[in-house]
C-alpha positions in Angstrom: 23.4 15.1 1.3 21.3 12.2 -0.1 20.4 11.2 3.5 19.4 14.7 4.5 17.2 15.2 1.4 15.7 11.7 1.8 14.6 12.3 5.3 13.3 15.8 4.6 11.3 14.7 1.6 10.0 11.7 3.4 8.9 13.9 6.3 6.8 16.1 3.9 5.3 13.0 2.3 4.3 11.5 5.7 2.9 14.7 7.1 0.6 15.2 4.1 -0.5 11.6 4.0 -1.0 11.5 7.8 -3.2 14.6 7.6 -5.4 13.4 4.7 -5.5 9.5 4.6 -6.4 8.8 8.2 -9.3 11.1 7.8 -10.4 9.1 4.8 -9.9 5.7 6.5 -11.2 6.5 10.0 -14.0 8.8 9.3 -15.2 8.8 5.6 -15.0 5.2 4.5 -16.5 3.8 7.8 -19.4 6.3 7.4 -19.9 5.3 3.8 -20.0 1.5 4.8 -22.3 2.2 7.7 -24.8 3.9 5.3 -24.4 1.3 2.5 -24.4 -1.8 4.7 -21.9 -4.8 5.0 -23.6 -6.8 2.3 -23.6 -4.2 -0.5 -20.2 -2.8 0.6 -18.8 -6.4 0.7 -20.0 -6.9 -2.9 -18.3 -3.6 -4.0 -15.1 -4.6 -2.0 -14.7 -7.9 -3.7 -15.2 -6.4 -7.2 -12.9 -3.6 -6.3 -10.2 -6.1 -5.4 -10.9 -8.0 -8.6 -10.2 -4.9 -10.6 -6.9 -4.4 -8.8 -5.8 -8.1 -9.3 -6.1 -7.6 -13.0 -4.4 -4.2 -12.8 -1.2 -5.9 -14.1 -2.8 -5.8 -17.6 -2.9 -2.1 -17.2 0.7 -1.5 -16.2 2.6 -4.6 -17.2 5.5 -3.5 -14.9 5.9 -0.2 -16.8 5.7 2.0 -13.7 8.4 0.2 -11.7 10.6 -0.2 -14.8 10.1 3.4 -15.7 10.9 4.7 -12.2 14.1 2.7 -12.1 15.1 3.5 -15.7 14.4 7.3 -15.6 16.1 7.6 -12.1 19.3 6.2 -13.7 18.9 8.0 -17.0 16.8 11.2 -16.6 17.7 12.3 -20.1 15.4 9.6 -21.5 12.2 11.1 -20.2 11.5 13.2 -23.3 12.5 10.4 -25.7 10.4 7.6 -24.0 7.4 9.4 -22.5 5.2 9.8 -25.6 5.9 6.3 -26.8 5.2 4.7 -23.4 2.0 6.7 -23.1 0.7 5.2 -26.3 1.5 1.8 -25.0 -0.2 2.7 -21.7 -3.5 3.5 -23.5 -3.3 0.3 -25.5 -2.9 -1.8 -22.3 -5.9 0.0 -20.9 -8.1 -1.1 -23.6 -6.8 -4.7 -23.3 -7.4 -4.5 -19.5 -11.1 -3.3 -20.0 -11.9 -6.2 -22.4 -10.4 -8.9 -20.2 -12.0 -7.5 -17.1 -15.4 -7.5 -18.6 -15.0 -11.0 -20.1 -13.9 -12.5 -16.8 -15.8 -10.4 -14.3 -19.2 -10.2 -16.0 -19.4 -13.4 -18.1 -17.5 -15.7 -15.8 -17.9 -14.4 -12.2 -21.3 -12.7 -12.8 -20.4 -9.4 -11.3 -22.7 -6.3 -11.7 -21.8 -5.0 -15.1 -22.1 -1.2 -14.4 -20.2 -1.4 -11.1 -17.5 -3.6 -12.7 -16.9 -1.2 -15.6 -16.8 2.0 -13.5 -14.4 0.3 -11.1 -12.2 -0.7 -14.0 -12.2 2.8 -15.3 -11.1 3.9 -11.8 -8.3 1.4 -11.9 -7.1 2.7 -15.2 -7.0 6.3 -13.9 -5.2 5.2 -10.8 -2.7 3.2 -12.8 -2.3 6.1 -15.2 -1.5 8.5 -12.3 1.0 6.1 -10.8 2.8 5.8 -14.1 2.9 9.6 -14.5 4.1 9.9 -10.9 6.9 7.4 -11.5 8.4 10.0 -13.9 8.1 12.7 -11.1 9.7 10.4 -8.6 12.4 9.3 -10.9 13.3 13.0 -11.4 13.5 13.2 -7.5 10.7 15.8 -7.4 9.6 14.2 -4.2 7.9 17.3 -2.6 5.7 17.8 -5.7 4.9 14.1 -5.7 3.9 14.3 -2.0 1.2 16.9 -2.8 -0.1 14.9 -5.8 -0.2 11.7 -3.6 -3.1 13.1 -1.6 -4.9 15.2 -4.2 -7.3 12.4 -5.3 -8.3 11.7 -1.6 -8.9 15.4 -0.9 -11.3 15.6 -3.9 -13.1 12.4 -2.9 -13.5 13.5 0.7 -15.1 16.8 -0.3 -17.6 15.0 -2.6 -18.4 12.3 -0.1 -19.0 14.7 2.7 -21.7 16.3 0.6 -23.3 12.9 0.0 -23.0 11.9 3.7 -24.7 15.0 4.8 -27.4 14.6 2.0 -26.7 18.0 0.6 -28.1 19.2 -2.7 -30.4 16.1 -2.6 -27.5 13.6 -3.1 -27.8 10.2 -1.4 -25.1 7.8 -0.4 -25.1 4.5 -2.3 -22.5 2.2 -3.9 -22.6 3.9 -7.3 -22.3 7.4 -6.0 -19.4 6.3 -3.8 -17.7 4.9 -6.9 -18.4 8.1 -9.0 -16.8 10.2 -6.4 -13.6 8.1 -6.7 -13.8 8.5 -10.5 -13.8 12.3 -10.3 -10.9 12.3 -7.9 -8.8 10.0 -10.0 -9.5 11.7 -13.3 -8.6 15.2 -12.0 -5.5 13.9 -10.4 -4.5 12.2 -13.6 -4.8 15.4 -15.6 -2.7 17.3 -13.0 0.0 14.7 -13.2 0.0 14.7 -17.0 0.5 18.4 -17.3 3.3 18.3 -14.6 5.2 15.6 -16.6 4.4 17.3 -19.9 6.1 20.4 -18.6 9.3 18.4 -17.9 9.5 17.0 -21.4 11.1 18.8 -24.3 9.0 17.3 -27.0 5.7 15.4 -26.9 3.8 13.6 -29.6 1.8 10.4 -29.3 3.1 7.8 -31.6 3.1 4.0 -31.8 6.4 2.3 -32.2 6.2 -1.5 -32.5 10.0 -2.1 -32.0 10.1 0.3 -29.0 7.0 -1.3 -27.5 8.3 -4.9 -27.9 11.6 -3.8 -26.2 9.8 -2.1 -23.3 7.4 -5.0 -22.7 10.3 -7.4 -22.8 12.3 -5.4 -20.3 9.3 -4.7 -18.1 8.0 -8.3 -18.1 9.9 -9.3 -14.9 8.4 -6.3 -13.2 5.0 -7.3 -14.5 5.2 -10.8 -13.1 6.3 -9.5 -9.7 3.4 -7.0 -9.5 0.9 -9.6 -10.6 2.1 -12.2 -8.0 2.3 -9.6 -5.1 -1.2 -8.2 -6.0 -2.6 -11.7 -6.0 -1.6 -12.6 -2.5 -2.4 -9.0 -1.2 -5.9 -8.8 -2.8 -7.2 -12.3 -3.4 -8.7 -12.7 0.1 -11.9 -10.8 -0.2 -12.6 -12.3 -3.6 -12.1 -15.9 -2.2 -14.3 -15.1 0.8 -17.1 -13.9 -1.6 -16.8 -16.9 -4.0 -16.3 -19.6 -1.4 -19.1 -18.8 1.0 -22.7 -19.2 -0.1 -25.1 -16.4 -1.0 -25.1 -13.2 1.1 -22.8 -14.8 3.6 -19.9 -14.3 1.3 -20.8 -10.6 0.7 -21.3 -10.0 4.4 -18.0 -11.7 5.5 -16.2 -9.8 2.7 -17.7 -6.5 4.2 -16.7 -7.5 7.7 -13.1 -8.3 6.4 -13.1 -4.9 4.7 -13.6 -3.1 8.0 -10.4 -4.5 9.4 -8.5 -4.5 6.0 -9.3 -0.8 5.6 -7.0 0.2 8.5 -4.3 -2.2 7.3 -4.5 -0.8 3.8 -4.1 2.8 5.2 -1.0 1.7 7.0 0.3 -0.1 4.0 -0.1 3.1 1.9 2.3 4.8 4.2 4.8 2.0 3.8 4.2 2.0 0.0 4.9 5.8 -0.2 8.1 5.2 1.7 9.1 2.4 -0.8 8.5 4.6 -3.9 10.9 7.2 -2.5 13.4 4.4 -2.0 13.3 3.0 -5.5 14.9 5.9 -7.4 17.2 6.5 -4.4 18.4 2.9 -4.3 18.6 2.8 -8.1 20.9 5.8 -8.4 23.1 4.8 -5.5 23.6 1.3 -7.0 24.4 2.7 -10.4 27.0 5.0 -8.8 28.3 2.1 -6.8 27.7 3.8 -3.5 27.5 2.0 -0.2 23.9 1.3 0.5 24.1 -0.6 3.8 23.7 2.5 5.9 20.7 3.9 4.1 19.1 0.4 4.2 19.6 0.2 8.0 18.3 3.8 8.4 15.2 2.9 6.2 14.6 -0.3 8.3 14.7 1.5 11.6 12.6 4.5 10.5 9.8 2.2 9.1 9.9 -1.0 11.2 9.8 0.9 14.5 6.4 2.5 14.0 5.2 -0.6 12.2 5.8 -2.7 15.3 4.2 -0.2 17.6 1.1 -0.1 15.4 1.0 -3.9 14.9 1.5 -4.9 18.5 -0.8 -2.2 20.0 -3.6 -3.2 17.8 -3.7 -6.6 19.4 -4.6 -4.9 22.7 -6.7 -2.0 21.4 -8.6 -3.4 18.4 -11.9 -3.5 20.1 -11.6 0.2 21.2 -10.6 1.2 17.7 -13.7 -0.5 16.3 -16.0 1.1 18.9 -14.7 4.6 18.0 -14.4 4.2 14.2 -17.6 2.3 13.6 -19.7 4.1 16.4 -20.2 1.3 18.7 -20.1 -1.6 16.2 -17.4 -4.0 17.2 -18.3 -6.8 14.8 -15.0 -8.1 13.3 -12.5 -6.4 15.7 -10.6 -9.7 16.1 -9.9 -9.7 12.4 -8.3 -6.2 12.7 -6.1 -7.5 15.6 -4.8 -10.2 13.3 -4.6 -8.2 10.0 -2.8 -5.2 11.4 0.2 -7.4 12.2 0.6 -7.9 8.5 1.9 -4.2 8.5 5.2 -5.5 9.9 5.7 -8.0 7.0 4.6 -5.4 4.4 7.1 -3.0 5.9 9.9 -5.5 5.4 8.8 -6.0 1.8 8.7 -2.3 1.2 12.3 -1.9 2.2 14.1 -5.1 1.2 11.8 -6.0 -1.8 12.3 -2.4 -3.1 16.1 -2.9 -2.8 15.8 -6.2 -4.9 13.7 -4.4 -7.4 16.1 -1.5 -7.7 19.0 -3.8 -8.2 17.2 -5.8 -10.9 17.1 -9.1 -8.9 13.5 -9.8 -9.9 13.8 -13.5 -10.6 14.5 -14.2 -6.9 11.8 -11.8 -5.8 9.3 -13.5 -8.2 10.0 -16.9 -6.6 9.2 -15.3 -3.2 6.0 -13.8 -4.5 5.0 -17.1 -6.2 5.6 -18.9 -2.9 3.5 -16.2 -1.2 0.5 -16.9 -3.5 0.7 -20.7 -2.9 0.8 -20.2 0.8 -2.1 -17.8 0.7 -4.4 -19.8 -1.5 -3.8 -23.1 0.3 -4.4 -21.5 3.7 -7.5 -19.7 2.5 -8.9 -22.9 1.0 -8.4 -24.6 4.4 -9.4 -21.7 6.7 -12.2 -19.8 5.0 -14.8 -22.6 5.1 -14.2 -23.1 8.7 -13.4 -19.6 10.1 -14.8 -17.4 7.3 -13.2 -13.9 7.3 -11.0 -14.7 10.3 -9.4 -17.6 8.4 -8.5 -15.3 5.6 -7.0 -12.8 8.1 -4.8 -15.6 9.5 -3.6 -16.6 6.0 -2.7 -13.1 5.1 -0.6 -12.6 8.3 1.3 -15.9 7.7 1.8 -15.0 4.0 3.1 -11.5 4.7 5.6 -12.4 7.4 7.0 -15.3 5.4 7.5 -13.3 2.2 8.9 -10.3 4.1 11.5 -12.4 6.0 12.5 -14.2 2.8 13.2 -10.9 1.1 15.4 -9.8 4.0 17.3 -13.1 3.7 17.7 -12.5 0.0 19.2 -9.1 0.4 21.6 -10.3 2.9 22.8 -12.9 0.4 22.8 -10.7 -2.7 24.5 -7.6 -1.1 26.6 -9.5 1.3 25.4 -7.5 4.2 27.0 -8.2 7.6 24.7 -9.6 10.3 24.1 -6.7 12.6 23.9 -8.5 15.9 23.5 -5.2 17.8 20.4 -4.3 15.7 18.9 -7.8 16.1 19.3 -7.6 19.9 17.7 -4.1 20.0 14.9 -5.4 17.8 14.2 -8.4 20.1 14.2 -6.2 23.3 12.0 -3.7 21.5 9.4 -6.3 20.5 9.4 -7.8 24.0 9.2 -4.4 25.6 6.2 -3.4 23.4 4.2 -6.4 24.6 5.1 -5.6 28.2 4.1 -1.9 27.9 0.9 -2.6 26.2 -0.1 -5.3 28.7 0.6 -3.0 31.7 -0.8 0.2 30.4 -4.0 -0.9 28.7 -6.0 -0.6 31.9 -3.7 1.8 33.7 -6.2 4.6 34.2 -9.3 2.5 33.9 -11.5 0.6 31.6 -14.7 2.6 31.2 -15.6 5.4 28.8 -12.7 7.0 27.0 -10.1 6.0 29.5 -8.6 3.7 26.9 -7.5 6.8 24.9 -5.3 8.0 27.8 -3.9 4.5 28.3 -3.1 4.4 24.5 -1.3 7.8 24.7 0.6 6.6 27.7 1.5 3.4 25.7 2.8 5.5 22.8 4.9 7.7 25.0 6.6 4.7 26.6 7.0 3.0 23.3 8.9 6.0 21.8 11.1 6.1 24.9 11.7 2.3 24.5 12.6 2.9 20.9 15.4 5.3 21.9 16.4 3.2 24.9 16.9 0.0 22.9 18.7 1.9 20.1 16.0 1.3 17.4 16.1 5.0 16.9 19.5 6.7 17.5 19.2 10.3 18.5 22.7 11.2 17.4 22.2 9.6 14.0 19.0 11.3 13.4 20.3 14.7 14.4 23.5 14.1 12.2 21.3 13.2 9.1 19.1 16.2 9.6 22.0 18.6 10.1 24.2 17.0 7.5 25.3 19.4 4.7 
């Protein structure tokens, strides 16, 4: 029953996000960047990532800890919620102070833009914390709707600006304000949903409780901090290492490729937050998790490989379509999108390590990821600019992803599935073969590439079934299982 519910809820989550988030990524954000310009957008993108890097001060691991804790002990929601909320607001104030001190006084960022982006980060973190309670209670369908609510609101506001309705113009600050409205409304919705699930609620500050929670969540905090660093440091290093407007411009060009990767990563992330409470509860009940891990791996890694490998062949066409003829930076997309495979591994096996409490090993992996990322960026950015950062990201994500796979096999004593590894090898080789022979199958001019791309997708899906990456009998059995 767990498998059937997991697949059905995951299906709802993916459908909603595939309806809304690609529209944001492929249409709205590129149009916004086109009207703002690479230099101004690159400046915004670097400060935005800075606000996310310090996001750990907002959360301190509370969200992951809470998700795992409430999933295993749902009766604690009413007891802990009001106390943790007080702690969350205190961390928010601390985050704002540190962000201004470092961002404005040390890095010389624009004060107004920095403050608003930090407010946005707080609202986003607050929403994720509230959603962790919803996920821990296994209310996945409700969480699926909430997961796209902020984007829906932002899209509506930004369409008005892009069309210059009511005299509104598109600029960096209006773009940021639209995000603020979306995040604030979503936070209120989440708050009232969680409040409805609690028996009692009263904000209060409990020193003993807060010390206990911070101590228990500290390993989660370190993990989130380390992973955020090697995921978000690139654009900031590009801006700071390259002189003048070159840094802002290269950061903007990098953002054009990273945008599509980030959209793909969000799907993988949504997948992982469904797995955390599922893994946590199964581990607590001492259930066999090997089958659900294998199922999760094949469900996520199959489309991840299709997306990653096909982008190598179609990156220029994607840029021409999304950025209306502008192909500046498409090789960066071809490299960056292959990070999606490494991220997908992390979202499965890293999530399993988190759910089992094996955070020390995971923190070592994340620390190694930062060292690899920073060293490669220091070497490659001065010579290759944004492309150098893209290469360092790819190497980092693949290394950290594979290390987490290895750790899971050691910690949980999984058997090496030679049949799955053979299927995986044939699937990867087959994808390169299919893409190479179909990319010019109908022709090269006009929109012929779209027909070639569809043909490639059809053959890739057939290949997934033929190699056993997707087992029709297993999928049918999981869906029909009662």
